[in-house]
GUPASE-956585 format. One record per atom (N, C-alpha, C): x, y, z; residue in three letters. Coordinates in steps of 0.02 Angstrom, whole numbers, plus 50000, padded with zeros to 5 digits. Layout:
residues N
XYZala ...
//
This chain:
residues 274
683785963358963unk 682975965258935unk 683075964758862unk 682575962758819unk 682735962858740unk 682405969358721unk 682715970658694unk 682355977158645unk 681905974958595unk 681365978858592unk 680645977758551unk 680735982758487unk 680895981058436unk 680855986658371unk 680215990758370unk 680295994058357unk 679655999958350unk 679335997858286unk 678625994958287unk 678265993658221unk 678195999858173unk 678355998058108unk 678316002058046unk 677576004458042unk 677015999658067unk 676266002658066unk 676166005858111unk 676636008858157unk 676246012158215unk 676176019458189unk 675506023058217unk 675366029258175unk 675686033558192unk 676176033458236unk 676756039958255unk 677306040158209unk 677366034058180unk 677866034058126unk 677806032258064unk 677646037358033unk 677366034057935unk 677946030457901unk 677646027257879unk 678126022457826unk 678506027657763unk 678856024557724unk 679356028257667unk 678766031457630unk 678206026857604unk 677766028757533unk 677126034557587unk 677036034457640unk 676626037957668unk 676966045257679unk 677536044357696unk 677886051857696unk 678006055757623unk 678126050057578unk 678056053757524unk 677546056657504unk 677046051957503unk 676296055757490unk 676126061557532unk 676496062557594unk 676186067457633unk 676696073757607unk 677256073257598unk 677656078657577unk 677316081257505unk 677136076457464unk 676696079957399unk 676176083657429unk 675806080857459unk 675156083357508unk 675326089457537unk 675956091857559unk 675906098157591unk 676256101957535unk 676616099857489unk 676906104757441unk 676306106857388unk 675676103157374unk 675196104657341unk 674656108257383unk 674756109557448unk 674456114457498unk 674766120657493unk 675396121357505unk 675726126357501unk 675716131357440unk 675906126657372unk 676156129657310unk 675466128057270unk 675116123357258unk 674586120857212unk 674016123157241unk 673596125657299unk 672936125657297unk 672706132357274unk 672306132357241unk 671886137157209unk 671376139757211unk 671056146457232unk 670446146157236unk 669946145857195unk 669406148057192unk 668766146557146unk 668966150957069unk 669176157057088unk 669096162357058unk 670006160857019unk 670276158757048unk 671006157557023unk 671056153056961unk 670426146756976unk 670386142556935unk 670046144556861unk 669546148556874unk 669176151256820unk 669766155756775unk 670196160756817unk 670656164156792unk 670966159956749unk 671266152956776unk 671806149256754unk 671516146256676unk 670806144656702unk 670446141456637unk 670386147856566unk 670366152656604unk 670256157556547unk 670906160756515unk 671466159056558unk 672046161356519unk 672296153156452unk 672066147356476unk 672386142356448unk 671726142656375unk 671116143656386unk 670736144356319unk 671036150756274unk 671096154756301unk 671306160556265unk 671896158156218unk 672516154656253unk 672956152256224unk 672856146356174unk 672366141956195unk 672256136956151unk 671876139056082unk 671466145456085unk 670876147856030unk 671706150655994unk 671996157256012unk 672586158055991unk 672976154455952unk 673236146155965unk 673596142455931unk 673226142555902unk 672606139355888unk 672096136355828unk 672116142355782unk 671936149355784unk 672116153655728unk 672746153955712unk 673186152755735unk 673986151655712unk 673936145055658unk 673656141355691unk 673526135755635unk 673096137255569unk 672516141155578unk 672146140755506unk 672606146255472unk 672846151755505unk 673286156455468unk 673636152455416unk 674136144655452unk 674596141655397unk 674276137455359unk 673736134355383unk 673166130955329unk 672806135155272unk 672616140755284unk 672476143955223unk 672946146555185unk 673666146655193unk 674076146655148unk 674236141455093unk 673986135755120unk 673956129655070unk 673226126755070unk 672696131855075unk 672046128155082unk 671816124655012unk 672076127154946unk 672056121254886unk 672306117354878unk 672776114754905unk 673126109554912unk 672786105654967unk 672606106655021unk 672206102755079unk 671536101955045unk 671336104455009unk 670676106254984unk 670646098654933unk 671086100454891unk 671036092954851unk 671386087554881unk 671646087854946unk 671916082254986unk 671406078055005unk 670566083655017unk 670136079355051unk 669596078455000unk 669416082354944unk 669036080354917unk 669276077154839unk 669946076754812unk 670036073854779unk 669956067854772unk 670166063854814unk 669956056654811unk 669286054054821unk 668756058554853unk 668106057354844unk 667956059554784unk 668026062754743unk 667756066254688unk 667866059654626unk 668476056554643unk 668926051754607unk 668426045154601unk 668226044454647unk 667696038054665unk 666986038754632unk 666806043554618unk 666046046754584unk 666086042654508unk 665526038254505unk 665626034954452unk 665426040354375unk 665676038654321unk 665446041254251unk 665716049654252unk 666386049954301unk 666576057054292unk 666096061454339unk 665826059354389unk 665346062954410unk 665836069554464unk 665426073254491unk 665786079754516unk 665276082154591unk 665586083754622unk 665056086054672unk 664686092954650unk 664096095654675unk 663656102354671unk 663686105754731unk 663666112654716unk 663626117554768unk 662976121354749unk 662336121354781unk 661856124554772unk 661746130554801unk 662156133154827unk 662246139754864unk 662766146054849unk 662696151454850unk 663186156154820unk 663776155154877unk 663726154354937unk 664216153454984unk 664606146854997unk 664206142354966unk 664376135854988unk 665126135054982unk 665386136154947unk 666136134254913unk 666516137154960unk 666346144554971unk 666876148855014unk 666836146855082unk 666206142655108unk 666116142355183unk 666446135655183unk 666406132955126unk 666886125555138unk 667586125755147unk 667846130855107unk 668446132455113unk 668826134055182unk 668256137955219unk 668446140455290unk 668146135455324unk 667896131755322unk 667886125355372unk 668536120455367unk 668756119255288unk 669256114655284unk 669836117555322unk 670026125355324unk 670446128855370unk 670426127355434unk 670006128755453unk 669736127255531unk 669996120655555unk 669586114055511unk 669956109355527unk 670626108855533unk 670886109955479unk 671656109655477unk 671906112955519unk 671856118655530unk 672256122755588unk 671946120955668unk 671436116055684unk 671386112255737unk 671776106655743unk 671896103155694unk 672406096755697unk 673136099955694unk 673296106055670unk 673986107755676unk 674186110155758unk 673686113355781unk 673736117655848unk 673656110355909unk 673466104655888unk 673146100255941unk 673786097355983unk 674396097355987unk 674786096056019unk 675016102956075unk 674846108556044unk 674746114856084unk 674186114356130unk 673666112256118unk 673076112256149unk 672956107956210unk 673386102256193unk 673446096056247unk 673876098556305unk 674326102556278unk 674896104156329unk 674476110556383unk 674136113556338unk 673706119156381unk 673156114756425unk 672956108956401unk 672566106256458unk 673026103256502unk 673536099956498unk 673936097656546unk 674126103856599unk 674186108656579unk 674606114856623unk 673926117456660unk 673306114456646unk 672556117456684unk 672476112656745unk 672696106456707unk 672526099756787unk 673256099056817unk 673796100456800unk 674386100056820unk 674336102956908unk 674146107156930unk 674066110456989unk 673736106757036unk 673426102457012unk 672986098357049unk 673376090357053unk 673866089257044unk 674196084057037unk 674836083557081unk 674886077857111unk 675726076357171unk 676286077557113unk 676896079057161unk 677496080257121unk 677556076657060unk 677596068157094unk 678006062157053unk 677346061956997unk 676646066757001unk 676276064456956unk 676446068256887unk 676656073756895unk 676876078356835unk 677306077656806unk 677676072456801unk 678226070156753unk 678086066656714unk 677316065056712unk 676996062456649unk 676776068456603unk 676906074156605unk 676776078356551unk 676806077256476unk 677556076756476unk 677766075756396unk 677636069456391unk 677456063656411unk 677146055956383unk 676536058256366unk 676026061356411unk 675306063456395unk 675176067756334unk 675656072256324unk 675476078456270unk 675776072056192unk 676356070056219unk 676466065556163unk 675926058656138unk 675816057656176unk 675346050456163unk 674676050856139unk 674576057556183unk 673866060156150unk 673916064156075unk 674366066556064unk 674576069956006unk 674426063555945unk 674906059355973unk 675016052955920unk 674576048255906unk 673996047455952unk 673466043755950unk 672856047855916unk 672976055555915unk 672386058555868unk 672566059055808unk 673166059255805unk 673286058355729unk 673396052755697unk 673326046555731unk 673216040455698unk 672586038355688unk 672086041255743unk 671326042155715unk 671326045655677unk 671476049455672unk 671226054055601unk 671386050455533unk 671976049155541unk 672296046755471unk 671786039355484unk 671566035455512unk 671286030155502unk 670756030755472unk 670376036155489unk 669766039055458unk 669906042255404unk 670256045855374unk 670406049155288unk 670626041955254unk 670896038455265unk 671366032855221unk 670936026655206unk 670346026155287unk 670176017055270unk 669426019455280unk 669386021655348unk 668446022355376unk 668116026655310unk 668256032555317unk 667796036355269unk 667886032755191unk 668266032555158unk 668306029355104unk 667966023155082unk 667786018955148unk 667616013555140unk 666666014155153unk 666526020255193unk 665956022455197unk 665636025155153unk 665946029655112unk 665806032255044unk 665766027754981unk 666196023054994unk 666046015454931unk 665366013154965unk 665156012955013unk 664526009455024unk 663956012755018unk 663836019855020unk 663466026054982unk 663476024354924unk 664066023854884unk 664106023354809unk 663676017454782unk 663616013254814unk 663356007954803unk 662796006354780unk 662356012254809unk 661656013654793unk 661396016954731unk 661886017754696unk 661886022054623unk 661666017354585unk 661056020354553unk 660686012854496unk 660676019554423unk 660556016354370unk 660266018954310unk 659496024654323unk 659236022254378unk 658656028154390unk 658846032054437unk 659396031054468unk 659526037954524unk 660246038954514unk 660436045154490unk 661186048554484unk 661356051254544unk 662076049354578unk 662266052854636unk 662576057454625unk 662276064154642unk 662726070154640unk 662686074454709unk 663166070654756unk 663206075054815unk 663396081854820unk 663196084154853unk 663236091054882unk 663916091554922unk 664296096054914unk 665066097054956unk 664756098755033unk 664306102155057unk 664226103855132unk 664136097255162unk 663666093455166unk 663316088455186unk 664086082455184unk 664296081955132unk 664936076355120unk 665496078155155unk 665606084955171unk 666216087855218unk 665936086855279unk 665306086355314unk 665196087955376unk 665316080455396unk 664996073755348unk 665026068855375unk 665846066855386unk 666266070555323unk 666966067755343unk 667226071355416unk 667056075155428unk 667156080855501unk 666996076155559unk 666296073955548unk 666106068755600unk 666436062755610unk 666716059555566unk 666966053355571unk 667736053855592unk 668006060155569unk 668856061855582unk 668706063555656unk 668436065855682unk 668436068955747unk 668296064255797unk 667866060355774unk 667476051955806unk 668156047855823unk 668476046255754unk 668946041155766unk 669496045355790unk 669726051255806unk 670326055555823unk 669956054355920unk 669436053455927unk 669246054255997unk 669436047056022unk 668966042055998unk 669146036055995unk 669796033356002unk 670156035355973unk 670956032355983unk 671266036356037unk 670856039356101unk 671256041456146unk 670876038356197unk 670786031356191unk 670556025756243unk 671166024356276unk 671866022256243unk 672416020356274unk 672726024856323unk 672686032656312unk 672926036656348unk 672406037356414unk 671846037856402unk 671516037456460unk 671506032156516unk 671786025956479unk 671676019856520unk 672296020556547unk 672816022956528unk 673446025156566unk 673306028956628unk 673046035156614unk 673056039656659unk 672596036256708unk 671996032856692unk 671646030956766unk 672106024656793unk 672506019956755unk 672916015756787unk 673296018856825unk 673726023256815unk 674166027356851unk 673936029356916unk 673226031556895unk 672916033256977unk 672596028957014unk 672626021356996unk 672166017057036unk 671696016657024unk 671266019556977unk 670676018456959unk 670446012356922unk 670926010556878unk 670696003956850unk 671306001056839unk 671145993456839unk 671785988756822unk 671685983756755unk 672275980356739unk 672165974556692unk 671675970856697unk 671745967956771unk 671145963856783unk 670555965956805unk 670385971456810unk 669645975056800unk 669465976156733unk 670045976756682unk 669765977456611unk 669595971456598unk 670055965156612unk 669815959456586unk 669095957056610unk 668995956956670unk 668405954856707unk 667855957556677unk 667835964256664unk 667265968656635unk 667395968056552unk 667715963656516unk 667705965356457unk 667015962256407unk 666595957456437unk 666055958256403unk 665525961856401unk 665565967356463unk 665095972656464unk 665435978356404unk 666195977856418unk 666495982756367unk 666355980956298unk 666305974456262unk 666165973456199unk 665375976856194unk 664985974456240unk 664155978156213unk 664175985056221unk 664555989556257unk 664675995356251unk 664995998056195unk 665535994456166unk 665895995856107unk 665205994456035unk 664955989856059unk 664535989955995unk 664035994855976unk 663835997556038unk 663316000756051unk 663526006156034unk 664076008956039unk 664526016056014unk 664346015955939unk 664776009955909unk 664846009255847unk 664086010655804unk 663636007655834unk 662876007955816unk 662736017055815unk 662896020355871unk 662836025455865unk 663246031455823unk 663736030055841unk 664236033555800unk 664166030755725unk 664106027455708unk 664086024855628unk 663696029955573unk 664006032655539unk 663496036655496unk 663136032355445unk 663196024955435unk 662726022755402unk 662496017655445unk 661786015255426unk 661516010355475unk 661596002255465unk 661996001955411unk 662165994555401unk 662735991355447unk 662835985555451unk 663195981755498unk 663955982355468unk 664095983055398unk 664845984155386unk 665175989955416unk 664745994755422unk 664936002155440unk 664986001755516unk 664465998455551unk 664635998255615unk 665145993655645unk 665385990855619unk 665915984755629unk 666555989455605unk 666485991355555unk 667015998455548unk 667246003455608unk 666786005755639unk 666676008055688unk 666946004755758unk 666626000555766unk 666925994855827unk 667435991055824unk 667605989355757unk 668255985355764unk 668805990255785unk 669105994455792unk 669545998655810unk 669615999555882unk 669046000655923unk 668876000655978unk 669005994256004unk 668775988555982unk 668955982656002unk 669635980956026unk 670145983455973unk 670915982855952unk 671145986056017unk 671035993956017unk 671186000056077unk 671015996656135unk 670485991556160unk 670335990856211unk 670685984056220unk 670905980156190unk 671465975756214unk 672215977556219unk 672455984556178unk 672985987156184unk 672875991756257unk 672235992756279unk 672245997156326unk 672365993256403unk 672265986356383unk 672355980256437unk 673015979956446unk 673485980556403unk 674105978956408unk 674445985656420unk 674135990756419unk 674515997656461unk 674495997056509unk 673795995556540unk 673665995156619unk 674035990256659unk 674235985056621unk 674595979156650unk 675235981556666unk 675715984156614unk 676235987156596unk 676305993156651unk 675965999056662unk 676076005456684unk 675626007656762unk 675116001356747unk 674696001656827unk 675016002456868unk 674726005656925unk 674856006656987unk 674695999057029unk 675445994557040unk 675335991157083unk 675125990557165unk 674585985757162unk 674325986457254unk 674805983757295unk 674905986957359unk 675345982257395unk 675015977757447unk 675295971157462unk 674895967857490unk 674825970257565unk 674215968357598unk 674165971757668unk 674595966957725unk 675065971557769unk 675415968657808unk 674845963357859unk 675335957957896unk 674975954357932unk 675005958058005unk 674475957958052unk 674355961958094unk 674785957658153unk 
//
């Protein structure tokens, strides 16, 4: 009598992948499951550590606050025509601006640690084989955050500032206030820092199997439409060049995200024949 091999698809004998997933899930139930109050306590702990890190960054920033202030405002003042300068119309305006510059710098200094705390908060809900992406997540998120901030400081904001300066004429003297100028600077810097997180987000979603390179390519036309809408909304100026300055990097990052999804995305296994 011939021996019939036991089929791998039998419900009584799970395959290797199912066994790995069951093991991870059992480990999550035994060690990673947290109650609602425990989640709140964990969130409070991570927020406190993130705020403390930002405060430490602010202390470091205030040691070099004059140099940082000149780094941010100096190039903008140099672009003003005929030796123009910024003006402050309130007694506390310059002091508050120093505080805001220090707070922004402290946030940038502490950003890698803040991202690490974010990872530690979501890590209990991940499988064991997914937790190994902790260092890549923090590293790439930090790199793209600073890349977006640098792009805004050196390229996007000076271009926008030049566009606003172009409306000055003999009839109107452009004398910008410090407060609104720095508010625009912060808006663009944080906006580009968030936009540059697109590849990291796609990497996480592709590893979870939510999106794939084929899905991104198939929906490129919708992505382009959404990108230009976001460019119009996030752009500080209503002109087309400013919108292109905001939408252009997003288009490049979307193409880069497709490449990331293709390289690191979870491969779907073909269904076995019945």
